C-alpha positions in Angstrom: 38.0 -46.9 -40.8 41.4 -45.9 -42.6 42.8 -49.2 -45.3 46.3 -47.3 -45.9 46.5 -49.4 -48.9 43.5 -47.6 -50.7 43.3 -44.4 -50.9 40.8 -42.7 -50.1 39.1 -39.3 -49.3 36.2 -38.5 -47.2 33.5 -37.3 -49.5 30.4 -36.7 -47.4 29.2 -36.9 -43.7 25.2 -38.1 -43.7 22.4 -39.3 -41.4 19.9 -41.9 -42.9 16.1 -41.2 -40.7 13.8 -44.4 -41.0 10.4 -45.3 -38.8 11.1 -48.9 -38.8 8.6 -50.4 -40.9 7.2 -54.0 -41.1 8.1 -55.1 -43.7 12.3 -54.4 -44.9 12.9 -51.1 -45.9 16.4 -49.8 -46.8 17.6 -47.6 -44.2 20.6 -46.7 -46.6 22.8 -48.2 -49.8 26.1 -47.0 -50.3 27.1 -44.5 -53.4 27.9 -46.6 -57.0 29.3 -45.6 -59.5 33.3 -44.6 -60.8 34.3 -41.3 -57.4 32.8 -44.0 -54.7 34.5 -47.6 -54.1 32.3 -47.5 -50.0 31.1 -46.8 -47.2 31.5 -46.7 -42.9 28.8 -46.2 -40.8 29.4 -45.2 -37.6 26.5 -45.5 -35.6 23.4 -46.5 -35.7 20.5 -45.9 -33.0 17.4 -46.7 -31.9 14.4 -44.8 -30.1 11.3 -46.4 -29.2 8.7 -43.6 -28.7 5.7 -45.8 -27.8 6.6 -46.6 -24.7 6.2 -51.1 -25.6 9.3 -53.3 -26.2 9.7 -53.7 -29.4 11.2 -56.0 -32.0 13.9 -54.6 -34.2 16.4 -56.6 -37.5 18.8 -55.2 -39.1 20.9 -56.6 -41.8 23.4 -56.0 -45.0 21.9 -57.2 -48.6 24.2 -57.4 -50.7 25.0 -56.8 -54.4 24.0 -61.2 -55.0 20.0 -59.6 -53.2 22.1 -62.2 -49.9 20.9 -61.2 -46.5 23.2 -60.3 -43.6 22.2 -60.9 -40.3 23.1 -57.8 -37.6 21.2 -57.8 -35.2 17.0 -59.0 -33.5 16.8 -56.3 -31.3 14.3 -55.5 -27.7 14.5 -51.5 -26.7 12.3 -50.6 -23.9 9.8 -48.6 -24.1 10.6 -45.0 -24.5 14.8 -46.0 -24.7 17.5 -45.6 -26.8 19.8 -48.1 -28.0 23.5 -47.9 -29.5 23.4 -51.0 -31.6 26.3 -50.5 -33.4 30.2 -51.2 -31.1 32.5 -51.0 -34.4 32.4 -49.2 -37.3 30.2 -51.0 -40.4 31.7 -50.9 -44.1 29.1 -51.9 -47.1 31.2 -51.5 -50.7 29.7 -50.3 -53.1 25.6 -50.8 -54.2 25.5 -52.5 -50.6 22.6 -51.7 -48.8 21.6 -51.6 -45.0 17.6 -52.6 -43.7 15.7 -52.9 -41.6 12.7 -53.7 -40.7 10.1 -53.7 -37.2 7.8 -55.8 -35.6 5.2 -53.2 -35.4 5.3 -50.7 -37.8 5.9 -46.9 -36.6 7.1 -47.3 -33.0 10.8 -47.7 -33.6 12.7 -44.3 -35.2 16.1 -45.2 -36.2 18.7 -43.4 -37.6 22.7 -44.8 -39.0 25.3 -41.7 -38.7 27.7 -42.3 -42.2 30.6 -41.1 -44.3 31.0 -41.8 -47.3 34.9 -42.9 -49.4 35.4 -41.7 -52.7 38.3 -42.8 -54.6 39.4 -39.6 -56.1 40.1 -36.5 -54.5 37.8 -33.5 -55.1 39.6 -30.5 -55.7 38.5 -27.4 -53.0 38.2 -25.4 -56.5 36.1 -27.5 -57.6 33.8 -26.7 -54.0 
C-alpha cells in the first residue's frame, strides 16, 4: 500500500502467529516511534485443526482503547479461511486482536509489511 504523498520505506516483512485463546489477545501491534509511521497487513489466515467448527473474532484496538470489530467468522472443522480481501493499514500503536469461542483450536497467521518514515542506508545494513 503506497501513499504517494508520504515518503515511506519498507522496513521489514514479518508474520505474526498465534493460537487463538478465548480472551482477546494481541496478534500484532504496529511499531511506534520516530522512525515508524504505519504497517500494512496483507493477509490473515485462520486454520481450524480439531475438526470442529469454531468462531473467530478479529478487531483493531486504537491508541485510545476503542475497539473496531473486523470479523466475527466461523471456520469449518479442518478448514482454512483467508479473512482479508484487501490490505489493512494500521497506524503506529494500533493493535490487531483475536479471540476464539474455544481455546487452542484456531491457528492464525498475519502477513505484515512495516513502513518507516526514513530510509535506512544500505551501508547501515
